[in-house]
N, C-alpha and C positions, 0 to 999 in steps of 0.2 A: 751372324746373319749377313752383314755387309760383305764379308769375305766369301761366303757361299754364293751370294748373288753375283759377285764379280767372277767367280770361278766358272759358273755356268753361262753367264751373259757373254763372256769373252772367249768361251771354248778353251779354257786354260787346261783342262784335263787332256784332250787329244793333242794339244800343242806340247804339253810336258811329256806325254807318252812318246810322241815322235822325237822330241829332243833327247830324252834318255836313251831311246833306241839308237839314235845316231852316235851318242857317246859310247855306247856298248860296242857298236860296230867298229868304231874308230880305235878305241883304246882297250877293249876287252879281249881276252883270249878266245879263240874259236870255240872251245868247249863250254864257254859261258854265254853263248849266243841265243839260248832258248828263252821261252816265255818266263820261266821261273827267275832266271838271272835278271831279265829285263824288269820284271815286277818288283824285285827286291830293290834294284837301283831306283826305280820310279818311286817306290814307297818312301825310301829314306830321303830322296830329293824333295818330295812333296812334304814330308814331315819337317825337314830342315827349313823350307820356305815358310811353313805354318808357324814354326817357332820364332822365326825372325819377325813375322807379322805381329805375333802376340807379345813379343818381348817388351815393347814400350808400355803396354797395359800392365803386364806382370811387374815390371820395374816400378811403375807408378804406384801400383797397389801395395808393394812392399815398402818402398822408401819414401812414399808420401802419405798414403792413407794409414798404413800400419804404424808408421813413424809418428804421425800426428797424434795418435791416441796412445803412444807409448808401448806398443806391442812389438815392434820390430827390433830384433837384436842382431840381425845379419849385417855384415859388411858387404860392400860391392864385390870384394874378392871372393867371399864365401858364396854369394849369390851366383856368380858366374862359374865358380868351381862346381857347385851343385848341378848347374845346367849342363856343363861338359860331362860330368859323371853320368847324368841321366841319359844323355845322348850316346855315350859309349856303351852303357848297359843295354840300350835299345838295339844298337847294332849287334852286340855280342849275343843277346838272347833272341832278338827279333829275327835275325837271319835264319837260324835253324827252324824256328817256329813257323815263320812265313813259308819257308821252303817245304816243310812238312804239310802245311795247310794246302798249298797249291798242288803238291805231288799227290796227295790223297784224292783231291777232286779230279785230277787228270787220270788217275789209275783205277778208280773204283766205279766209274759210270754214274748212272742216274741215282743210284742208292748211296752216293758218297756221304750223305748227311749222317748216316749211322756211324761210319768210321770217323768222320770229322768230330762228332760229338764225343766219342770215346777218346780221341786224341786231345780234345780240349780239356776233358776231365783229368787226363793224365798230366797235362801241363800245369793245371791248377794245383794238383797234389804235389808235383815237383816244386812249384813255386813256393808253396807253404813250407816245404821242407828246407829249401836252401835260403829263403829270404833272411831269417835271423842269423844264419851262419856266414853268408857271403855278401849280402846286399846291404842290410841295415848298418853294419859296421862301417861302410863307406861313407855314411852320412851322419851317424850319431854313435856316441859311445855308450854302451850298456855296461853298467857296473853292478855287482851284487849289492843288494840293499844292506846297509850296515846293521849289525845287531842292535837291538833296542826295542822300545815299546811298539813302534809301528810294525816292525818285522814280526814280533811276537803276536800282535793282533791279527795280522794277515794270515800267518801260518795257522793260528787257532781257528780263524774263520774257514780256511780251506779244509782243515781237518773236520770241522763241524759239518761241512757240506759234502765231504768225501770228494772234494775237487782234486784231481790228480796233479797237484802243483809240483813241478820239477825244479824251476828256478824262479827267483824273485829279484827283479832288476829295478834299478833307477836309470832313467835316460836323461841325457843332457839337452832337454828341450829348450832350455834358456839360451842355448847357443844360437837359436834362430828366432825364437818368439817368446813372449811373456804369457801366451795362452797356456792353460793347464789341461791335463788329460791323464787317463789311466786306462789300460786295456789288457786283455789276455789274448794269447794266440797259441797255436800248436796243434798237433794231432790229437785224436781223442784220448789216447793213453798217456800223453806227455804234454802238459800245459805250462805256459810261462806267463807270469804277471809282470807288467811293466808300468811303473809309476813315474810320471814326469817330475823332474826336480822342482819345477815351478809349483806343482801341486803340493809337494812336501814342504816347500818354503812358506806357502801361504795358508796351509790348512793344518789343523790339529790332527793327531793320529786317529782319534775316534771319528773324525769327519771323513778322513780318507777311508777308514774301515767301512763307513756307511756307503761311500761311493762304490767301493769294491763289492759290498753286499748287493748293490744294484747290478753291477756288471756280472757277478757270478750268478745272479738271478737269471740273466739271459742264458747262461750255460745250463743251470738246473732245469729251466723250463723248456730247454731244447730250441730256443729261438734261433741260435746261430745255425743249427742243423736244419731247421725248417726253411730259413732264408736261403741256405745253400741249396737245398732240394728244389725250391721254387726257381732259383737261378738256373739250375741245370735243366729243368723243364722248359724254361723260357729260351735257353740256349738251343735246345733241341728243336723247338718250334721255329726259331729264327733260321737255323740251318735247313730245316725241312722246307720252309718257304723259299729260301734261296735256291734250292734245287729246282724249283718251278720257274724262277725268274732267270736263272743263269743262261738259258738258251733263248731268251726273248729278244729277237733281232730288232724289234722296234725300239726297245729300251736303249740299245747301243746306238742305233741310227739317229735317234732323237738328240743324242749328245755328242755327235760328231765322229763316232766310231763305225764307219760304214764298211771298211775293208778288213777289220779285225775285231774280235770279241774277247779281249783279255779278261781272265777270271778276276783279277784284282780290280779292274774298272767295274766289272759287273757287280762285285760286292759293295764297292763304294756307292754306286748308283742305287742299288737295292737298299742300302742302309738309309739313304736319303728318302727313298720312297716309303720306308718303314717308319720314319721318324714320327709322323702324326699318330700312328698306332702306339708307338712307344711312350708317348705322353700319357696315354690312358694307363698303360702298364705302370708308369712311374707314379701316377696318382694313386693307383690301387696299392702299390708297394709302400708308399708313404703312409697310407691309412693303416696298413698292416704293421709297419714299423712303429707308428705312434701307439698302436694297441699294445705292442710288445713292450714299449717303454713304460706304459702305465702298469703292465703286469710285473715288470722288473721292479718298479717302485713299490708296488704292493708286496712283492717278495721281501724287499729290504725292510718294509714296515713290519711284516710278520716276524722278521728276525729280531725286532725290537729297536730298529734304527730310525723311528719316525722323527724324533727331534733332531738327531744328527744329520739325517738325510736332508730334511728341510733346510737346516742351517747351511749345509754344503751347497745345495742348489741355489740358495740366495747369494751365497758368497761367490760362487762361480759365475752367476749371472752378473753381479756387480763388477767383478774383476775382468771378465771377458767382454763387458759392454754388449751383452746379447740383447735381442729384441724382447721388450717387456710385454707387449701385447700386439695382437694382430687379428684381422678378420678370420673367422674359423675356416672359411672356404679357401682363402689365400694360404693360410697356414697348412691346411690339409694337402694342398698341392705342392707347396714349396719347402715345407719343413718335414724332415724325417723324425724329428723329436717334438713332443708337445712343448708349448711355451710355458714359462715359469708359473703363471697364474693357474693354468690348467693342472699342472703337476701338484702344486701346493693344495689346490682345492681337492684333488683326488686323494691327497694324504690327510684330508680333514683338517688342514692347517688354515681354517677359515672362521674360527670362532673367536676372533679378536686376539688370537695368540700373537705374541710379539717377540721378535728375536733380533738381537743385535748381530748383524751379519758380518761386518768387517770394519776395519779402521783404515781409511784412505786419506792421505794428505792431512792427517790430524782431525778429520771429521768423522764422527760416529754415524754409521748408516743404520738407522732403526727402521725395520720393515714389519708391517703387519698386513695380513690379507683378510678381506671381508667381501663376501659375495663374489669371489673369484677375481677381485680387483686388488692390485697392490696399492696400499696407502702408506705414504712416506711420513715419518715423523720429523725428518730434517728437511731443510729447504733445498739441499743439493739434489739435482735431478738424477735419477738412477738410469 
């Protein structure tokens, strides 16, 4: 927020646009003197400055806050190596994508949003395809899950649900963080399941199976497809609105661009103007996401994982130090997932049922839920 105020208060956008234009004129080849080259240079310069500004907060979050609660596993060397890799990938993939974005707008007239939308969908499919092959290995090591009880359980669950499982991996999440997770990805006919090594270390095979029962519930109930479809409709809506704003002279003039109307600048200003409306979209999407989470929990319950899923949710809550309770309206806006008490209550884990969730620092954490509230048997605060 403070950064945005400074950008517009001190006319930093027109100043940076002028500065990058001077650099391009002085040092760039003649054939790279057009708006597309200028916009690419502006974008990466702007992004580099933004990264520098946010770097202290990011470093503090990782090496002070995460470190304080025992989650951080990164070294400063790994932290900055990841940052450099991310920037290199942005340049490698961002340059052709941004060039295509600008070229389509320049070449297709006022109806550019149709072509831009198709281009964006193509990029998304391309990204889904290459991410596990070329990008993820730059940051994490994926290894086939070793034969054993867990692998047998996951393969049996996939077969039971007709899930098109192609590969089953474990990922070295402990390389960076103590947080746990599991997910699936891939094209409709070729799916991959990835389980964090931290989850395997801290959970029993039947508990991980219950978590995956929830995750595959999202697939079986077409939640991912529905969310992807909604995202595409929203993207089309944004591009269509931008086609109206792009030639708004007063928009450019108000922010210091009186002699030129760069497409890149127009999109940045349009995005800022659209931000209040996007908060409404975010609120509605979180409500939908929370609904889907309840449905996936119910799916896992119907598979027979009530006890295992409840135990897993409690254990993950304790180990990740997640929010225990929150105002319903605050949670609806800020959280894409229901809080623990809501999920346990929906699982009917509220009749005085008691479950020993985990063992931390030699202290047993006994948890029971009544009337949607978590009641602790031990004195240690969850």
